[in-house]
Structure formats: structure tokens, C-alpha cells
N, C-alpha and C positions, 0 to 999 in steps of 0.2 A: 492540536495537542501538542504542545511546545517541548513536553519531555516524552521521549521516546522508549522511555524506561521499562513503562507498561508494555509495550509492544515487544521490545527486544525479550520480556520475560516470556510472552506469549509464544512467540516464534522467534528463537535466537539465531536461528541461521540466515535471517534476513536481516540486513540493515536498513531501516526505515527512513533513515535520515535524508532529506531531500538536499541535494547539492546544487552548486550553481552561482556563477556571477550575475547572471540576468535570466529572464523568464524563461527563454528557449532552453537554456541548460538546465534549468531547475525542472521545466516540463519533459524534456528528456531523461533526468535522473529520476522522476517519478514514474515513466512509464518502464525504466528498468527495473526499478523496484517492483513493481506490477509483476513483471516478466518473471523474477525472482520469487516473487511471493506465489505465483501461480506454480511454478515448478515444485516447489518445496510443500505446498498445501498438502498433497497427496499423500506424503510421506509424515504427517501430523496427525495427533488425535486431538482434535480441538473440541471444547465444550462451545456449545452455541453461544454462551456469553462472551467468550473469545473471539468468535466468528464476528459477532455484532460489533465488537469493538475494532476489529480491523476492516470489517465493512463500513463503519463510520468514517474511518482515516481514508478509506479510497473514496468514498463517497464527496467528503468534504475538500479532499486536495484535488480530486478528479475535475471537481466544479470550477476550483479556483484556476487549472492549468488547462481547462477545455479539453480534458481527456475522459469527462463523464459517459459521453456516447460509446467510446471506444470499451472502457471498462464494462460497459453493460453488455454490449456484444461479446464479448469475451468472457462474461461470466464471472468477473471478480467482485462487481457490487450486485 
């Protein structure tokens, strides 16, 4: 998802933009986004459709940056 506006509308307290100049910085950025998401999740009332969109974001990017196993172990996807 190139446009993070949908994610921002679902959960405005979390910035879903992956930042970094190289792979390791972007991987670290995604891990930080996941932690912020996990902390904010319990304070939100989300529809299942919104959770599915967020799940797809973390599934796709977790696979891309080698964090999918960690995300699954921590209940993010």
C-alpha cells in the first residue's frame, strides 16, 4: 500500500510510514511501527475489515523485511 492515508484513517495515532535509507533502517522502522500499533490496538474500537487491512499491511511488509515470524509470534498478524 503506497498510500498510507487509509491506514492513517483507521488508526491515526500510529504513523505507518516505513522510513530509512537502507534495508536495516527500514526493517527497524517497521518493527517500531509494529510496537506502536500493538500498544495502540487495545485502545481502539476497530471493525474486522479495518483489522484485515492492518493485518495485510503487516503481513506484506513483515515478509518483505524478514519480520513475519516475529509478527506472528507477537500476535500482530
